[in-house]
C-alpha positions as CSV (number, residue, x, y, z in Angstrom):
1,X,120.6,87.0,112.1
2,X,123.4,88.0,110.0
3,X,126.0,91.2,111.6
4,X,124.4,93.8,108.8
5,X,120.7,92.8,109.9
6,X,121.9,93.3,113.9
7,X,123.9,96.9,112.4
8,X,120.2,97.7,110.4
9,X,118.1,96.9,113.8
10,X,120.2,98.8,116.2
11,X,120.7,101.9,113.5
12,X,116.1,101.8,113.3
13,X,116.2,101.3,117.4
14,X,118.2,105.0,117.0
15,X,115.7,106.4,114.7
16,X,112.8,105.3,117.0
17,X,114.3,107.2,119.8
18,X,114.9,109.9,117.7
19,X,111.4,110.2,116.3
20,X,110.1,109.8,120.3
21,X,112.3,112.1,122.2
22,X,113.2,115.1,119.4
23,X,109.7,114.2,117.4
24,X,108.2,115.3,120.9
25,X,110.1,118.3,120.9
26,X,109.3,119.7,117.5
27,X,105.2,118.5,118.6
28,X,106.7,120.7,122.0
29,X,107.3,123.6,119.1
30,X,104.2,123.5,117.1
31,X,102.0,123.5,121.1
32,X,104.2,127.0,121.5
33,X,103.0,128.0,118.7
34,X,99.0,127.4,119.8
35,X,99.4,128.5,123.4
36,X,97.5,131.7,123.0
37,X,98.5,135.3,123.1
38,X,101.6,136.4,125.1
39,X,99.6,137.1,129.0
40,X,97.6,133.7,128.9
41,X,100.1,131.8,127.1
42,X,102.9,132.2,129.6
43,X,102.0,129.3,131.6
44,X,102.2,126.9,128.8
45,X,105.1,127.9,127.0
46,X,106.8,127.7,130.5
47,X,105.9,124.6,130.7
48,X,107.1,123.5,127.6
49,X,110.3,125.3,128.3
50,X,110.4,123.8,131.3
51,X,109.6,119.7,129.5
52,X,111.9,120.1,127.0
53,X,114.6,122.7,128.1
54,X,117.0,120.0,130.2
55,X,116.8,117.7,126.5
56,X,116.0,119.4,123.5
57,X,119.4,119.2,122.4
58,X,120.8,116.1,123.7
59,X,117.9,114.2,121.9
60,X,119.8,114.9,118.3
61,X,122.8,112.8,119.3
62,X,120.3,109.8,118.3
63,X,119.9,111.6,114.5
64,X,124.2,111.9,114.3
65,X,123.9,108.2,115.7
66,X,122.1,107.2,112.9
67,X,123.4,109.1,110.2
68,X,127.2,107.8,111.4
69,X,126.0,104.8,111.5
70,X,124.1,104.9,107.9
71,X,127.4,105.9,106.3
72,X,130.1,103.3,107.9
73,X,127.8,100.4,107.5
74,X,125.5,101.1,104.3
75,X,128.0,104.0,102.3
76,X,126.2,103.3,98.9
77,X,122.6,104.0,101.2
78,X,124.3,107.1,102.2
79,X,125.2,108.5,99.1
80,X,122.1,107.8,97.1
81,X,120.0,109.7,99.7
82,X,121.8,112.8,100.2
83,X,122.5,113.3,97.0
84,X,119.3,112.7,96.0
85,X,117.5,114.5,99.0
86,X,119.6,117.0,99.8
87,X,116.9,120.2,100.0
88,X,114.7,118.6,102.0
89,X,117.9,117.4,104.4
90,X,119.0,120.8,103.9
91,X,115.7,122.8,104.5
92,X,116.0,120.1,107.7
93,X,119.1,121.0,109.2
94,X,118.7,124.5,108.5
95,X,115.4,124.1,110.7
96,X,117.3,122.2,113.8
97,X,119.6,125.3,113.5
98,X,117.1,128.4,114.1
99,X,115.2,126.0,116.3
100,X,117.5,125.7,118.5
101,X,118.8,129.0,118.4
102,X,115.5,130.9,118.2
103,X,114.7,128.4,121.4
104,X,118.1,129.8,123.1
105,X,117.4,133.8,122.4
106,X,113.8,133.7,123.5
107,X,114.9,132.6,127.2
108,X,117.5,135.4,127.0
109,X,115.6,137.9,125.2
110,X,114.1,140.8,127.4
111,X,111.5,143.1,125.1
112,X,108.6,141.7,124.3
113,X,109.1,142.1,121.1
114,X,112.3,139.7,120.8
115,X,110.2,137.3,122.8
116,X,107.8,137.2,120.2
117,X,110.4,137.5,117.1
118,X,112.2,134.3,118.6
119,X,109.1,132.4,119.8
120,X,107.5,132.5,116.0
121,X,110.9,131.6,114.5
122,X,111.2,128.7,117.0
123,X,107.6,127.2,116.8
124,X,108.0,127.7,112.3
125,X,110.4,125.6,112.6
126,X,109.5,122.9,114.9
127,X,107.0,122.4,112.1
128,X,108.9,122.2,109.4
129,X,111.6,120.3,110.4
130,X,109.8,117.1,110.7
131,X,107.8,118.0,107.8
132,X,110.7,118.0,105.6
133,X,112.3,114.7,107.4
134,X,109.1,113.3,106.6
135,X,109.6,113.9,102.9
136,X,112.6,112.3,103.1
137,X,111.6,109.0,104.6
138,X,108.8,109.0,102.1
139,X,110.1,109.4,99.2
140,X,112.4,106.5,100.3
141,X,109.7,104.3,101.1
142,X,108.3,105.3,97.2
143,X,111.1,104.3,95.5
144,X,112.2,107.6,94.3
145,X,115.9,107.5,95.4
146,X,117.7,104.9,92.7
147,X,121.2,103.8,94.0
148,X,124.1,105.7,93.1
149,X,125.2,109.3,93.0
150,X,122.5,111.8,92.4
151,X,120.0,109.5,90.5
152,X,116.9,110.1,91.4
153,X,114.8,114.0,90.3
154,X,116.1,116.2,93.1
155,X,112.5,117.9,93.0
156,X,109.9,115.0,92.3
157,X,112.0,112.8,95.0
158,X,110.6,114.6,97.8
159,X,107.4,116.8,96.1
160,X,105.5,113.8,95.7
161,X,101.6,112.2,97.1
162,X,103.8,110.0,99.4
163,X,106.3,112.8,100.4
164,X,103.4,114.8,101.1
165,X,101.8,112.8,103.0
166,X,104.9,111.5,105.4
167,X,105.2,115.0,106.0
168,X,102.1,116.1,106.8
169,X,101.6,112.6,109.2
170,X,105.3,113.5,110.4
171,X,103.9,116.9,111.9
172,X,100.3,115.3,113.2
173,X,102.8,112.7,114.7
174,X,104.9,115.1,116.8
175,X,101.9,117.5,118.1
176,X,100.1,114.5,119.3
177,X,103.2,112.9,121.0
178,X,104.0,116.1,122.5
179,X,100.7,116.7,123.6
180,X,100.4,113.4,125.3
181,X,103.7,114.2,127.1
182,X,102.4,117.8,128.0
183,X,99.4,116.4,129.5
184,X,101.9,114.3,131.7
185,X,104.1,117.0,132.7
186,X,101.4,119.3,133.7
187,X,99.7,116.9,136.0
188,X,103.7,116.1,137.2
189,X,104.0,119.8,137.6
190,X,100.5,120.3,139.3
191,X,99.3,122.2,137.4
192,X,95.7,120.2,136.7
193,X,94.4,123.5,134.1
194,X,97.1,122.9,131.8
195,X,96.6,119.6,131.2
196,X,92.8,120.0,130.3
197,X,94.0,122.5,128.0
198,X,96.5,120.4,126.0
199,X,94.3,117.6,126.8
200,X,91.2,119.2,124.7
201,X,93.7,120.0,121.8
202,X,95.5,116.7,121.8
203,X,92.1,115.0,121.4
204,X,91.5,116.4,118.7
205,X,95.1,116.4,117.1
206,X,94.1,112.5,117.4
207,X,91.4,112.5,115.5
208,X,92.9,114.8,112.7
209,X,95.6,111.9,112.8
210,X,93.3,109.2,112.0
211,X,91.7,110.9,109.7
212,X,95.0,111.8,107.6
213,X,95.9,108.0,107.5
214,X,92.9,107.1,106.7
215,X,92.8,108.7,103.6
216,X,96.7,107.8,103.0
217,X,95.6,104.3,102.5
218,X,94.3,105.5,98.9
219,X,97.8,107.6,98.8
220,X,99.8,104.9,99.1
221,X,97.9,102.4,97.0
222,X,98.2,104.7,94.0
223,X,101.3,105.9,94.6
224,X,103.3,103.6,96.5
225,X,101.8,100.4,95.8
226,X,104.9,97.8,96.7
227,X,104.6,99.8,100.1
228,X,101.1,99.6,100.3
229,X,101.0,95.6,99.4
230,X,104.1,95.4,102.4
231,X,102.0,97.4,105.0
232,X,98.9,95.3,104.1
233,X,100.8,91.7,103.8
234,X,103.9,91.1,106.0
235,X,103.5,94.4,108.1
236,X,99.4,94.3,109.0
237,X,100.0,92.9,112.1
238,X,102.2,96.0,112.9
239,X,100.1,98.1,111.3
240,X,97.0,96.9,113.3
241,X,99.2,97.5,116.5
242,X,99.8,100.7,115.8
243,X,96.2,101.4,115.5
244,X,94.9,99.2,118.5
245,X,97.7,101.3,120.3
246,X,96.5,104.5,119.1
247,X,92.8,104.2,119.9
248,X,93.9,103.1,123.4
249,X,95.7,106.5,124.0
250,X,93.1,108.4,122.8
251,X,90.5,106.1,125.4
252,X,93.3,106.7,128.5
253,X,93.4,110.7,127.4
254,X,89.9,110.9,127.5
255,X,89.6,109.4,130.9
256,X,92.6,111.6,131.8
257,X,95.0,108.6,132.7
258,X,97.9,110.8,131.7
259,X,101.1,108.2,132.5
260,X,99.2,105.8,130.4
261,X,98.2,108.2,127.6
262,X,102.3,108.7,127.2
263,X,103.2,104.6,127.2
264,X,100.6,104.0,124.2
265,X,101.0,106.9,121.9
266,X,104.7,105.9,122.3
267,X,104.2,102.2,121.2
268,X,101.8,103.6,118.9
269,X,104.5,105.6,117.5
270,X,106.9,103.0,117.4
271,X,104.5,100.3,115.7
272,X,103.9,103.0,112.9
273,X,107.8,102.6,112.4
274,X,108.7,99.2,112.5
275,X,106.4,99.2,109.9
276,X,107.8,100.3,107.3
277,X,111.0,98.9,107.5
278,X,108.9,95.6,108.0
279,X,106.9,95.9,104.9
280,X,109.4,96.2,102.2
281,X,111.7,94.2,104.4
282,X,115.0,93.2,102.6
283,X,115.1,96.0,100.8
284,X,116.6,99.3,101.9
285,X,116.3,101.1,98.5
286,X,113.1,100.4,96.4
287,X,112.9,98.3,94.2
288,X,115.5,96.3,94.5
289,X,118.6,97.4,96.8
290,X,118.5,95.1,99.8
291,X,120.9,95.8,103.1
292,X,122.9,93.2,101.8
293,X,123.8,93.9,98.8
294,X,124.4,97.9,100.5
295,X,125.9,96.8,103.6
296,X,129.7,97.2,104.0
297,X,132.9,94.6,104.4
298,X,132.7,92.1,107.5
299,X,135.2,94.2,108.9
300,X,134.0,97.4,109.3
301,X,130.4,96.0,110.4
302,X,132.1,94.6,113.4
303,X,134.4,97.5,114.2
304,X,130.4,99.4,113.6
305,X,128.8,96.9,116.7
306,X,131.8,97.2,118.9
307,X,131.7,100.9,118.6
308,X,127.9,101.0,118.7
309,X,128.4,99.1,122.0
310,X,131.1,101.1,123.6
311,X,128.8,104.3,123.3
312,X,125.5,102.9,124.4
313,X,127.2,102.2,127.5
314,X,128.6,105.7,127.6
315,X,125.6,107.5,126.4
316,X,122.7,105.5,128.0
317,X,123.3,106.1,131.3
318,X,123.8,110.0,131.3
319,X,120.5,110.1,128.8
320,X,118.9,108.3,131.5
321,X,119.8,110.7,134.2
322,X,118.8,113.7,132.1
323,X,115.6,112.9,132.2
324,X,115.6,112.2,135.6
325,X,116.2,115.4,136.4
326,X,114.0,117.5,133.6
327,X,111.2,115.2,135.5
328,X,112.3,116.3,138.8
329,X,112.5,119.5,137.5
330,X,108.7,119.4,137.0
331,X,107.8,118.4,140.4
332,X,109.8,120.7,141.8
333,X,109.5,123.8,140.1
334,X,106.3,126.9,140.5
335,X,104.9,127.9,136.9
336,X,103.3,131.1,136.2
337,X,99.5,131.0,137.3
């Protein structure tokens, strides 16, 4: 395996971690919107706050990691993506800022109208942010980001059938992932009533994802044929694995095996994420810019890998400890009835 490929794989591991951790945080914001009116929804929102509170800001380290590695090791791809898709990327960045600000202010607010205002901003930005990130993925995967500065259309590159499908699926996957986590978190906190509330709605979300994914087959075949051919060719085993894990998580959710639901949902998302690069490998920017053509010089790639290795040694234990503290707080804390 050449060094450029190693860097590419490590970068995609960062994308995966961001989807599994920050994606669930975005989904939790959507659940916050659906939690109900102020008084009956209070226990659900308190669970959401307690589940994401210790980690919601730390999870964005993976997005920063991905952007820095892309900029350093594949600068031409970074420049092409940023100069063509700057509209959805800017909207996603604004969504991340608005979401974090609103989440912090709602906890400090004392008046009910302020809590509702900041809560609405937190929930809506939690939905819009993954949507815009999904449109970016759809624009790249469908070949609408040509190499070079601002070579692609700044509107149709992200407002197209594949991008819209990617945006909708990103939101739905975040919602289901968060629902699976929150069922387990509620059980961990000793609140089976909350587990049941999230369970019923997560089952509906899973069915909606299945329907959208099936409809998306026709969209990709019509709008992004090379991606469709890759997904039904080389990447087909991974696509099948994502479906298997999805059905397994649905069955486990039905049977209330919440720790395994979390694991199955995570594996399903991992399979979805890795199906895309496998489908278009070795191309980074369709139709024909490969990762070898886009890679930086060997000295830069080696230096990048050394820095990544040092960073992992520093960050990984801290993140693991932070997640452990979050789980401990769920077990020890009391939620309002």
